[in-house]
C-alpha positions in Angstrom: -19.3 -2.4 8.6 -20.2 -3.7 12.1 -23.9 -3.1 13.1 -24.1 0.2 15.0 -25.0 0.4 18.6 -27.1 3.3 20.0 -24.0 4.7 21.7 -22.2 4.9 18.4 -24.9 7.0 16.7 -24.0 10.5 17.6 -23.5 13.9 15.9 -24.7 15.7 12.8 -25.2 13.1 10.2 -25.3 14.2 6.6 -28.1 13.2 4.2 -27.4 12.1 0.7 -29.2 14.6 -1.6 -30.0 13.3 -5.1 -28.9 15.4 -8.1 -31.7 15.4 -10.7 -31.0 16.2 -14.4 -33.3 18.2 -16.5 -34.7 15.0 -18.1 -35.6 13.7 -14.6 -32.8 11.2 -14.5 -30.3 10.9 -11.6 -26.9 12.5 -12.1 -24.8 9.6 -10.7 -21.5 11.4 -11.4 -22.5 14.3 -9.2 -23.8 11.9 -6.7 -20.4 10.1 -6.5 -18.6 13.5 -6.1 -21.1 14.4 -3.3 -20.3 11.2 -1.4 -16.5 11.7 -1.9 -16.8 15.2 -0.5 -18.8 14.1 2.5 -16.2 11.4 3.2 -13.4 13.9 2.8 -15.1 16.2 5.3 -15.1 13.4 7.8 -18.7 13.9 8.8 -20.2 12.0 11.7 -22.0 9.7 9.3 -23.9 9.6 6.0 -27.4 8.3 5.4 -29.3 7.7 2.2 -32.9 7.9 1.1 -34.4 10.2 3.8 -36.9 12.7 2.8 -34.2 15.0 1.3 -33.0 11.9 -0.7 -36.5 11.7 -2.3 -36.9 8.0 -1.4 -40.6 8.1 -2.3 -39.8 8.9 -5.9 -37.3 6.3 -7.1 -37.6 3.2 -9.1 -36.3 0.0 -7.3 -33.4 -0.1 -9.7 -32.4 3.5 -8.7 -32.8 2.7 -5.1 -30.4 -0.3 -5.5 -27.9 1.8 -7.4 -27.9 4.6 -4.8 -27.6 2.1 -2.0 -24.7 0.2 -3.6 -22.8 3.4 -4.5 -23.0 4.7 -0.9 -22.2 1.3 0.6 -19.2 0.7 -1.6 -17.6 4.1 -1.0 -18.3 4.1 2.8 -17.0 0.5 3.2 -13.8 1.5 1.4 -13.3 4.6 3.4 -14.4 3.2 6.8 -17.2 5.8 7.0 -20.2 5.2 9.2 -23.3 5.0 7.1 -27.0 4.0 7.2 -29.2 3.0 4.3 -32.7 4.4 4.2 -35.1 1.6 3.1 -38.4 3.5 3.6 -41.3 3.2 1.2 -44.9 4.2 1.5 -45.8 0.6 0.7 -45.1 -1.8 3.6 -44.5 -4.6 1.1 -42.0 -2.6 -0.9 -40.3 -1.4 2.3 -39.9 -5.0 3.4 -38.1 -5.8 0.1 -35.9 -2.7 0.4 -34.9 -3.7 3.9 -33.9 -7.1 2.6 -31.7 -5.7 -0.1 -30.2 -3.0 2.1 -29.2 -5.5 4.8 -27.2 -7.4 2.2 -25.0 -4.3 1.8 -24.0 -4.4 5.5 -24.8 -0.8 6.6 -24.4 0.3 10.2 -28.2 0.6 10.4 -31.3 0.7 8.2 -33.7 3.6 8.4 -37.5 2.9 8.0 -40.8 4.7 8.4 -44.1 3.3 9.7 -46.9 2.4 7.2 -48.3 5.7 6.1 -51.5 5.3 4.0 -53.6 4.5 7.0 -52.4 5.1 10.5 -51.4 1.8 12.0 -52.4 0.7 15.5 -49.6 -0.3 18.0 -50.2 -4.0 17.4 -49.7 -3.3 13.7 -46.6 -1.2 14.3 -45.1 -4.0 16.4 -46.0 -6.6 13.8 -44.5 -4.5 11.0 -41.3 -3.6 12.8 -40.8 -7.2 14.0 -40.8 -8.5 10.5 -38.4 -5.8 9.4 -36.2 -6.6 12.4 -36.0 -10.3 11.4 -35.2 -9.5 7.8 -32.6 -6.9 8.6 -30.8 -8.9 11.3 -28.1 -8.4 12.4 -28.4 -4.9 11.1 -30.5 -2.7 13.5 -33.3 -0.3 12.6 -33.6 3.4 13.0 -37.1 4.7 13.0 -37.8 7.9 11.1 -41.0 9.2 12.8 -41.5 12.8 11.3 -44.2 15.3 12.4 -46.3 14.5 9.3 -46.3 10.7 10.0 -49.8 9.2 10.3 -48.7 7.5 13.5 -46.4 9.5 15.8 -45.0 7.4 18.7 -45.2 8.6 22.3 -42.3 7.9 24.6 -44.3 5.1 26.2 -44.9 3.6 22.8 -41.1 3.5 22.1 -40.9 1.5 25.3 -43.5 -1.0 23.9 -41.3 -1.6 20.9 -38.3 -2.5 23.1 -40.5 -4.8 25.1 -41.6 -6.5 21.9 -38.0 -7.3 21.0 -37.7 -4.8 18.1 -34.0 -4.2 17.3 -34.3 -0.4 17.3 -31.2 1.5 18.1 -32.3 5.1 17.2 -35.0 7.4 16.1 -35.5 10.6 14.2 -38.3 12.7 15.7 -39.5 16.3 15.8 -38.3 16.6 19.4 -40.3 18.3 22.1 -40.2 20.3 25.3 -38.3 19.5 28.5 -41.1 17.3 29.7 -40.9 15.2 26.4 -37.1 14.7 26.8 -37.6 13.6 30.4 -40.2 11.1 29.2 -37.9 9.8 26.5 -35.1 9.3 29.0 -37.5 7.3 31.2 -39.1 5.2 28.5 -36.5 4.9 25.8 -33.1 5.4 27.6 -31.3 3.0 25.2 -32.2 4.8 22.0 -30.0 7.2 20.0 -32.3 10.2 20.0 -32.0 12.5 16.9 -33.9 15.8 16.6 -34.1 18.6 13.9 -30.7 20.0 13.1 -31.5 23.7 13.8 -32.6 22.7 17.3 -29.7 20.4 18.0 -27.7 22.5 20.6 -30.9 22.9 22.7 -31.7 19.2 22.1 -28.2 18.2 23.3 -28.7 20.3 26.5 -31.8 18.3 27.2 -30.6 14.8 26.2 -30.6 14.5 22.4 -27.7 12.7 20.8 -27.6 14.2 17.3 -29.5 15.1 14.1 -30.1 13.7 10.7 -29.6 17.2 9.8 -30.9 20.1 7.7 -28.0 22.1 9.1 -25.6 19.5 7.7 -27.2 20.3 4.3 -25.9 23.9 4.7 -22.3 22.8 5.3 -21.6 19.2 6.5 -18.1 20.0 7.9 -19.2 23.1 9.8 -22.2 21.0 11.2 -19.8 18.4 12.5 -17.6 21.0 14.2 -20.7 22.7 15.7 -21.7 19.3 17.3 -18.2 18.9 18.7 -18.5 22.4 20.2 -21.7 21.3 21.9 -19.7 18.7 23.8 -17.0 21.2 24.9 -18.6 24.7 25.0 -22.4 24.3 25.0 -23.1 28.0 25.7 -21.1 29.0 22.5 -22.9 26.3 20.5 -26.3 27.6 21.8 -25.2 31.1 20.6 -24.5 29.8 17.2 -27.9 28.0 17.2 -29.6 31.4 17.6 -28.2 32.6 14.3 -29.1 29.4 12.5 -32.7 29.5 13.9 -33.0 33.2 13.0 -32.1 32.5 9.4 -34.3 29.5 9.2 -37.3 31.3 10.7 -37.0 34.4 8.6 -35.9 33.0 5.2 -36.5 29.3 5.0 -39.7 28.6 6.9 -41.7 31.1 4.9 -40.9 29.2 1.8 -42.6 26.2 3.3 -45.4 27.8 5.3 -46.5 30.5 2.9 -45.2 29.5 -0.6 -46.0 25.8 -0.2 -42.5 24.3 -0.9 -41.6 21.0 0.7 -39.0 20.3 3.3 -36.9 18.5 0.8 -37.0 21.6 -1.5 -35.7 23.6 1.4 -33.0 21.1 2.1 -31.7 21.3 -1.5 -31.8 25.1 -1.3 -29.7 25.0 1.9 -27.1 22.8 0.2 -27.0 25.1 -2.8 -26.5 28.1 -0.5 -23.7 26.2 1.2 -22.2 25.5 -2.2 -20.3 22.4 -1.1 -21.8 19.9 -3.7 -23.3 19.9 -7.2 -26.8 19.0 -6.1 -28.9 21.8 -7.5 -32.4 22.8 -6.3 -34.4 20.6 -8.7 -36.8 18.0 -7.3 -38.1 15.1 -9.3 -41.4 15.4 -11.0 -44.1 16.3 -10.0 -42.6 18.3 -7.1 -41.2 21.8 -7.5 -37.8 22.8 -6.3 -37.0 26.4 -5.3 -35.7 28.6 -8.1 -31.9 28.9 -8.3 -32.3 32.7 -8.0 -33.0 32.3 -4.3 -29.5 30.9 -3.9 -27.9 34.1 -5.1 -30.3 36.2 -2.9 -29.9 34.1 0.3 -26.3 33.1 0.3 -24.9 36.5 1.5 -27.7 36.7 4.0 -26.9 33.2 5.3 -23.2 34.1 5.7 -24.1 37.2 7.6 -26.7 35.7 9.9 -24.7 32.5 10.5 -21.2 33.9 10.4 -20.1 32.0 13.5 -21.4 28.7 12.0 -19.5 29.2 8.7 -16.4 30.3 10.6 -16.2 27.1 12.7 -12.8 25.4 12.4 -13.0 22.3 10.3 -9.8 20.5 9.7 -11.5 18.1 7.3 -12.0 20.9 4.9 -8.3 20.9 4.0 -8.9 17.6 2.2 -11.5 19.1 -0.1 -10.5 21.3 -3.1 -10.4 25.0 -2.4 -13.0 25.5 -5.2 -15.6 23.8 -2.9 -14.6 26.0 0.1 -14.7 29.5 -1.5 -18.4 30.0 -1.4 
């Protein structure tokens, strides 16, 4: 596909979750079905190898297979997609970017070096090399709250001044003052924030989410974003139910029981029931027990009733068995 511009990166993008078999291998058949379902739902876009895609726990052969599978299907369907090429090793990330660029995604997602916090000269040097390797495909920077180096709005401006071909970023967001600063220092970036804060984010200047809410139900997440553009007060009302469910039932699994964000994302997808992903994470990490799906699914439908009830024309293209949750 043509390289994406910042103005084209909008909405609730769906992450590719990796189904893991009991023997720790990847279930590629279920992965193919997952991609087909996302395409049928006409999501705003699909990205691979984020945190929920367990990019940190793949062999290079697996990384290539996942990237090729997504690229082939999205090219054939005309679906916007980005390839995650992150790695905790800068050298391995550089090689992943090189191979990802050959598959012609709309953009390539990367993280900053993460063993030791890089200085800004090191950040610029790192991203300049990745920019050159990826060209003409642009970069999207995944700068999560647990990153060793979290960029300020002014530092995003430094990247632009250094000639880094950065079209978007995924951040934890911030208050109104932070959004004002991002508009000032990084007005040309597609600004993505956490999915369960997206309506509030849009009201302040965000453009979308690489989204945990899309894990719950990608088609409903797309319709929710569309609602933000036409009826923001109603979208904000729906956000209240999403945030209440997240704070009461999902966040405690992370903060008090020690599960990871990716474990929570797989749980959300299992609650949504739209794909055969399961809750298993790859060794040595623990997924959340499947029994939580049975417990939380009716609660989710009650607390987020307006979200699940959103009209989604794309759902008609998916088998009814996927829709009757």
